[in-house]
C-alpha distance (Angstrom), angle and dihedral (degrees) to the residues before:
residue distance angle dihedral
X1 . . .
X2 3.81 . .
X3 3.81 129.0 .
X4 3.80 90.2 -124.2
X5 3.80 88.7 63.4
X6 3.80 89.0 72.7
X7 3.77 89.9 57.0
X8 3.79 90.6 46.0
X9 3.78 89.9 53.0
X10 3.80 90.0 49.1
X11 3.79 92.7 52.5
X12 3.78 96.0 44.4
X13 3.80 105.0 32.1
X14 3.78 110.3 24.8
X15 3.77 112.0 26.7
X16 3.84 100.1 54.4
X17 3.83 99.2 58.5
X18 3.79 134.4 31.4
X19 3.80 93.1 -169.5
X20 3.80 92.6 63.8
X21 3.81 98.7 37.7
X22 3.79 95.9 112.3
X23 3.78 94.2 46.6
X24 3.77 89.9 48.3
X25 3.79 90.8 48.8
X26 3.79 88.5 65.1
X27 3.79 88.5 52.9
X28 3.80 90.8 54.6
X29 3.79 90.3 47.8
X30 3.77 86.7 58.1
X31 3.79 87.7 50.2
X32 3.80 92.4 50.7
X33 3.77 92.0 50.8
X34 3.78 91.4 56.2
X35 3.80 106.1 -100.3
X36 3.77 110.9 124.1
X37 3.76 120.6 -127.3
X38 3.80 132.2 -159.7
X39 3.81 92.9 -83.3
X40 3.82 92.8 67.0
X41 3.76 103.2 106.6
X42 3.76 131.4 152.6
X43 3.77 111.4 -102.7
X44 3.80 98.2 27.0
X45 3.77 108.1 148.1
X46 3.80 121.2 -143.1
X47 3.78 119.9 -109.3
X48 3.78 93.7 -133.5
X49 3.76 137.2 134.6
X50 3.78 88.8 -56.8
X51 3.76 83.6 91.2
X52 3.78 86.7 85.4
X53 3.77 87.7 88.5
X54 3.80 90.1 67.3
X55 3.80 91.1 60.7
X56 3.79 97.2 76.5
X57 3.78 107.9 119.4
X58 3.78 99.9 -161.7
X59 3.79 91.5 84.2
X60 3.78 96.2 42.5
X61 3.77 112.7 89.4
X62 3.79 93.4 12.6
X63 3.79 87.9 135.6
X64 3.74 127.7 -145.9
X65 3.80 94.6 -33.6
X66 3.80 97.2 79.9
X67 3.81 100.8 12.4
X68 3.80 96.3 113.2
X69 3.80 93.3 38.4
X70 3.79 90.7 51.1
X71 3.82 90.6 52.2
X72 3.80 90.1 53.2
X73 3.81 91.2 47.2
X74 3.82 93.7 49.5
X75 3.80 91.4 55.6
X76 3.80 98.6 38.5
X77 3.80 115.0 131.6
X78 3.81 105.0 147.8
X79 3.79 148.0 19.3
X80 3.80 94.2 -81.8
X81 3.80 88.9 60.0
X82 3.80 90.1 47.6
X83 3.79 90.2 54.8
X84 3.79 90.9 49.7
X85 3.79 88.9 51.4
X86 3.82 90.9 49.5
X87 3.79 91.9 50.5
X88 3.79 91.9 50.7
X89 3.80 91.0 44.8
X90 3.81 91.9 52.6
X91 3.79 90.8 48.5
X92 3.80 91.6 52.6
X93 3.80 94.7 44.4
X94 3.80 89.1 53.4
X95 3.82 89.0 61.2
X96 3.81 94.5 50.6
X97 3.77 130.2 81.8
X98 3.80 116.2 -112.8
X99 3.80 86.9 -124.8
X100 3.81 93.7 57.6
X101 3.79 93.4 89.2
X102 3.80 97.8 162.4
X103 3.81 94.1 55.9
X104 3.78 93.0 41.9
X105 3.79 89.4 51.5
X106 3.80 90.7 49.7
X107 3.81 90.7 52.7
X108 3.80 92.0 47.7
X109 3.80 93.0 47.3
X110 3.79 91.9 49.2
X111 3.80 90.0 51.9
X112 3.80 89.7 47.0
X113 3.79 87.4 54.4
X114 3.81 88.6 67.3
X115 3.81 92.0 59.6
X116 3.81 90.8 43.2
X117 3.80 93.9 52.2
X118 3.80 91.1 46.6
X119 3.81 91.0 48.3
X120 3.81 92.3 -127.2
X121 3.80 104.3 150.8
X122 3.81 96.9 178.5
X123 3.79 92.0 52.6
X124 3.80 90.2 47.1
X125 3.80 91.1 52.3
X126 3.80 90.7 50.7
X127 3.79 90.2 50.9
X128 3.81 90.7 48.3
X129 3.80 90.3 55.9
X130 3.81 89.6 49.4
X131 3.82 91.3 50.8
X132 3.80 92.2 51.0
X133 3.79 89.5 47.7
X134 3.78 91.0 53.1
X135 3.82 106.5 40.1
X136 3.80 103.9 7.8
X137 3.78 130.3 -114.5
X138 3.80 93.3 -88.9
X139 3.81 91.4 66.8
X140 3.79 97.2 51.6
X141 3.81 116.8 113.4
X142 3.78 136.5 -155.0
X143 3.81 91.3 -89.4
X144 3.79 90.5 62.3
X145 3.79 92.3 55.1
X146 3.79 91.7 39.5
X147 3.79 90.0 58.9
X148 3.79 91.1 48.7
X149 3.80 88.6 53.1
X150 3.81 90.9 47.4
X151 3.80 90.5 54.0
X152 3.81 87.8 57.9
X153 3.81 93.6 44.2
X154 3.81 93.7 48.7
X155 3.81 96.5 43.9
X156 3.80 123.4 106.3
X157 2.95 105.7 -86.7
X158 3.81 100.9 18.2
X159 3.80 114.2 -112.9
X160 3.83 110.9 -143.6
X161 3.81 91.8 169.4
X162 3.79 90.4 57.3
X163 3.80 91.9 45.5
X164 3.81 90.8 52.7
X165 3.79 90.4 48.0
X166 3.79 90.7 57.8
X167 3.79 91.5 45.0
X168 3.81 88.8 54.8
X169 3.80 90.5 46.9
X170 3.79 89.6 52.6
X171 3.79 90.2 56.0
X172 3.81 91.9 45.2
X173 3.81 91.3 61.0
X174 3.81 90.4 51.7
X175 3.80 101.7 -100.8
X176 3.79 118.6 140.8
X177 3.78 122.4 -118.9
X178 3.80 117.3 -114.3
X179 3.77 140.5 -176.6
X180 3.80 92.2 -91.7
X181 3.80 91.4 59.4
X182 3.79 91.8 51.3
X183 3.81 91.0 45.1
X184 3.79 89.9 57.4
X185 3.81 91.7 50.7
X186 3.81 91.4 48.0
X187 3.79 91.2 47.2
X188 3.79 91.1 50.3
X189 3.80 92.6 56.1
X190 3.80 90.8 39.6
X191 3.79 90.5 59.4
X192 3.79 88.3 55.4
X193 3.80 91.5 48.4
X194 3.81 89.7 -116.8
X195 3.78 96.1 144.1
X196 3.82 93.9 162.8
X197 3.81 91.7 57.9
X198 3.80 91.2 44.5
X199 3.80 91.2 52.1
X200 3.82 91.0 48.0
X201 3.80 90.1 55.0
X202 3.80 89.5 49.0
X203 3.82 90.1 54.2
X204 3.81 91.6 48.7
X205 3.79 91.3 50.2
X206 3.77 94.1 49.3
X207 3.81 104.1 34.7
X208 3.81 104.5 29.6
X209 3.79 102.6 29.4
X210 3.81 98.1 30.5
X211 3.81 91.8 -134.9
X212 3.80 116.1 150.0
X213 3.82 117.0 -130.8
X214 3.79 122.1 -124.8
X215 3.80 133.7 -154.3
X216 3.80 91.2 -82.7
X217 3.81 90.1 57.7
X218 3.78 92.9 54.8
X219 3.80 92.9 42.2
X220 3.79 90.5 57.8
X221 3.79 92.0 49.1
X222 3.81 93.1 47.6
X223 3.80 89.9 46.7
X224 3.80 90.1 52.3
X225 3.81 89.3 54.8
X226 3.81 89.7 46.7
X227 3.80 92.2 56.8
X228 3.79 88.5 57.8
X229 3.80 93.7 42.9
X230 3.81 87.5 -120.4
X231 3.80 98.5 154.4
X232 3.80 96.7 170.6
X233 3.79 93.5 52.6
X234 3.79 91.3 46.1
X235 3.81 89.3 52.3
X236 3.81 91.4 51.8
X237 3.79 92.1 54.4
X238 3.79 90.5 44.9
X239 3.81 90.3 53.3
X240 3.80 91.4 47.1
X241 3.79 90.6 50.2
X242 3.79 89.9 56.3
X243 3.81 93.4 44.0
X244 3.81 91.4 58.8
X245 3.80 89.4 51.9
X246 3.80 100.9 -104.4
X247 3.79 118.6 141.0
X248 3.82 117.4 -131.8
X249 3.79 114.4 -118.2
X250 3.80 134.6 -163.9
X251 3.81 92.4 -77.5
X252 3.82 90.8 52.4
X253 3.79 93.1 53.3
X254 3.78 91.6 43.4
X255 3.81 91.7 55.1
X256 3.82 92.0 48.3
X257 3.80 90.8 50.5
X258 3.80 90.9 47.6
X259 3.80 90.9 52.1
X260 3.78 92.1 55.6
X261 3.77 94.8 40.6
X262 3.79 91.1 51.9
X263 3.80 92.6 47.0
X264 3.80 90.3 47.6
X265 3.79 92.2 50.1
X266 3.81 93.6 47.2
X267 3.81 96.3 45.7
X268 3.81 99.9 28.2
X269 3.79 86.0 -125.7
X270 3.79 107.2 159.6
X271 3.81 90.3 -166.1
X272 3.79 90.3 68.6
X273 3.80 90.6 54.0
X274 3.81 90.2 50.4
X275 3.80 89.8 49.3
X276 3.82 90.4 49.1
X277 3.80 88.5 54.4
X278 3.81 90.6 49.2
X279 3.80 90.4 51.8
X280 3.77 90.6 49.1
X281 3.80 90.1 54.9
X282 3.83 89.6 48.1
X283 3.79 89.1 51.3
X284 3.78 91.5 52.5
X285 3.79 89.9 50.4
X286 3.80 96.9 43.4
X287 3.80 94.4 46.2
X288 3.80 91.8 46.3
X289 3.76 94.1 -125.7
């Protein structure tokens, strides 16, 4: 049994079809109680708060220009995908005027997204140097630095020092900090289970920078608690999320379920498994599945 199996079951058995939700719920109950089902495969990745990285809007609506490149970047997991992204990037850049900085930057950032999603820091750094060589450092935007930070956050192991370095670099070139930047830093520490560091960054964002958190912020914090099996702490962040008027989403529920499932597995506490099942039913109801 692994906590990520719950998420796998959610992706494969619950999310696709409303008509079979109840039948699939029984399958996940089997999962929670430790009997593997057909969705247990090596290499399945959890559908957790890492989904924040899909929220970036720069790449949405970019039209036909970067459509194919964006598809490659979304699915990138290794160096072969990075090379495919580079080839497509070079093809697109060849069609653009050197003076069309905004479009060239968009192409570069979309290619950089491939390295960020794959968590390949060295490849991302090489791409960064190529971007600066093409359009200059003065024309970089927050998305460029955000992708560099993502590459650090998604690497194995996550590199919070590197992520903070790029955040500082972003400020050095005169770009303002935003909630997405702080979300990446929180996510990076969350992946390491460093909930204290993640909470400290949250406090800095809110109290010193005056930046309001969003659902992604809370999802990362709850997910960090879930990795430690810290149910009480996860509940506190869940309650705070609701108090500030943010609606829980699939990733929120998934993290809460993971927290209880992990605690139940570690302590052999059947009550946590029952509570995980109750949360799963609440998720189905709240999400209208």
